[in-house]
N, C-alpha and C positions, 0 to 999 in steps of 0.2 A: 412542372414540366413533366412528370410520370403522370398526371392523369390526361394526356397527348399521347403518350407511347401506346402503340398498339401490343397485343401482348398477347400469349397463346391462351391463356386463363379467360380474359374478355372473349376470345372468340368462341370462344368453345361454350361458354358462363350463356351466351347471345343467343346458340345453337339449344339451350334445352343442359347441359351441362352441369353438373354440382362440384366446384371446384373447394380444391381445400391441401396444404402444402404444412410439411412438418419438418423439424428442426430438432433435432436434440442440446440447441443450444440457447442464447439469447437472441432470437430474429430482432433487436435494437438495434444491434451492433452496425454502425455504419448504417442505421435508419433504414433497416431493411425490409422489415414489417413495413412503413409507412409507402415504401416503393411499391411492397407485394400487394398493399390493400388497394394503393394505386390504379395500378396494373391488370386488376379484375379478379384477385383472390379472392373469394369470398368468404373463408375461414383458414384461418393459422395457428397451427400446433407447435406450443415451444416449448422449452422448459417449463418455463414457470408453471404449466397444464400438466405436466406429466408426475406422475408419480408411482417410484419405482425403490424397490428394497437395496437401492446401492448406491455407493457415493458415486455422483460426476468429476467427472476429467477435467481439465483446465477450459476445456471449451464446450465442454456438457456432458448429455447420457452416452455411452458410447455406442461404437455402430452395432455391434451383436444385439444389445437393447432395442433399441431402437430402429432395428431393421427384424426382427418380430414383433414387435408392435407393428410396424408396418405392414406387414403380412395378414396379422389379425384385422388390422384394418381395412387392408383392401376385401379383407373374403367379405366384412360387413357390409359396405360400401357396396358391392357389386349385391347381395343379402338384397339391400334393400331396392331392387330392381329402378332406377334411375341411374341414366348415362351418368360419367361421374372421371375427372380429370385430378388423381395423387399426386403430389408432387413431395419425394424426401431428400434432403440433404441428407450427406454423411460428412461426418469431421474427424474423423479419427485418424484420416491419412493425413494429419495436421500436425504443425510445430506444436509443443514436443514431442508427439511421437508417442506416447506413456500406452501404452494398450496391456490389455492383459494376454499376450500370447508372445511364444518363443516359438516362433522356424527362422529367423534370420540372426545374426549376430547385427548388422549395421543395420540401425532405429529403424532407417525414412523404411529402406525394404521393407522393413517387420511391418510397420504401422500401416504400408501399404497391403502386403498380406491378409494381414488380418481385415483391411475394408474387403479385399478379394473374399473372404474365404465368410466372410456375415451376408456380401450380397448375394455368393452363391447359396450359401443356405435359404436364404429368403427367396430365392427364383426358386426352389427347390420343395418348398413350404408352399409355396402357390402352385404349383405345377398339380400339385396333390389335389389343390383345393377345385370345389364348381366356378367358381373363381378363372379360372387358366384357361375356358374354352374358349369365350370374344374375350379375352382380355391382353393389349398392348402394352409390354414393357419396354419403354426405350432408356439404355443405361448412357448419360457422355459426361465429360469430363468436362466441370467448372473452369479452372487452372490449372496452370501443369505445376511443377516444384523445381529448385535446380538440383537434380540429383538423374544421371551421375555430373559429376561435378567437371567431367570431360568436356561435358560438351556447353558450347557458348552459347549465352543467352539470349542471340539475337538470331540462331539458325533454324533453318524453319524442322528439324527435327527435336529439337529444343518443344516446341510447342503443336507437333502434332497429336493426337489425341482421338480414343478410341469413339466412336455410334454404336450401339449397338441396337436391334431390334430385334425382342422375342415377344415369343408368350403365342397362345392357341389362334390370336386374333391373322397373328401371320401366315402367310398361304405355303407357304415354304421354304427351302435355300438358299440362300441367297448373297453375293459379294456385290457392293457394290463398287465398282473403283475413282468414281468421280468426283475430282478434288470439293469437297464442301468446308463449311464450318460449322459453327453451333447457329449463327443466326438463321443458314438453312434449313433450320427444323422445322422452323413454323409453317415456310410455305409446303413443305413435304409432307409435311402430318395433315396439313387443314386440307391439302391437294386430296392426301387420299379418301378423307373423309369426306370431299365431297363440297367441300365447307371454302366460300371466299377468303383469299387472302392479300387482298391488292391492296391492304393499307401496311405491308409491310414493304418496305421500298426495298430493302438490303437483300430479304431474303428469295432466294431460288427454289424451286421444286425440282428435286432432283430428280424426280419420275416422269417429268410432264413431255409431252410428248417429241415437241419441241425445244427444249432447255435452254435456256439463255449460256455465256459464258460459263463453263464453268471453273472458277476457282478457289482456292483456301485464304483469305487473307487476314492476319493477325497483328496485334502491335503491340506493342513496348514501352516502358519509360522513355528510349529513347529513340525510338524509329517506329518503323512497321516490315513487316515484308507480305508478300505474295506469291504463291505458290499454285501453279497448273500443269497438266500433261506435258510442258513444255520443258518447264526447267522453275527456275525461279528467282526472286528478288530481292535484299532487304537495303532496307536504308537506315543508315547510322547518323541520326538526328545531332547526337555530341559530335560526329565528328563532319559532320554536314556533307558527307559521301553516299555512296553505294559501297556497299561492300564488295569483293571484290567478284568479279563472275555474274553477277547480277542481269537480267535480263531487261533491257531498256523499256518495248511495250510492257514488264508488270510492274518497270515503275511507273508510270505514267498509269494503268491498275491502282497503282496503290495511293498513288498522290489524289487523283482520283475519289477513292473512296475517303482517304482522311478528310480530304475538305470539303467535300458534300455532307458528310456526317458531322462533323464543326456548324456549318453553317443550318442545317435540319434543328441539331440541340438548341443551338443560337434562337432560333424563329418560333419554336414552341412556349 
């Protein structure tokens, strides 16, 4: 099934980009390496390939080591003179939150601040390098965490994540207010590069002249949620009901997305 899925790495590889992905831990965990090779990543670098004069944490080499290494790698890829897509997955902002950093008493907040600090230092290093002029850096979360505990697991704010575009390739500052989710990154980025993205059935180009309906869709173990400019809807599958205040129209969007994606993956 993975070989039949569209991916950013596959699309950019077809366009002549070198594609590589790095992670300080074990990419065989949950068969990630198999999935990534199958979806077009040409090179994977992970803990088994790295040699640092430091002991790895429970998950692997911490974000300070990896962000420094990755900054050097991006500079080297840029110097090679070929277009490239380079990915990095951080790992320190993850249970058990054991990091070499002491800024906050709460371990979760402290680990998040550590990752933030590491990424910030990496960006500063890239800004000071020749690579920055033509570089686009996209920062986006892969998943959330139940912190603070006062937020219910299914409410929209729990699933709100940042997506930041920076780098010398960005023409100027801008805040995009349209509702979206991680799946919209592919069509939006490929659209900016003038590359086709018709095979991304669920991805919306946020900068298109006449973009389709803007909404954010998310799932969790026991249901789904949909958010747009008009409101929100959450379906609680465990209780077999909509959460109070849900927009009926958005519930239909969520049901359609859930059914369509399941039918899609079953047929691949």
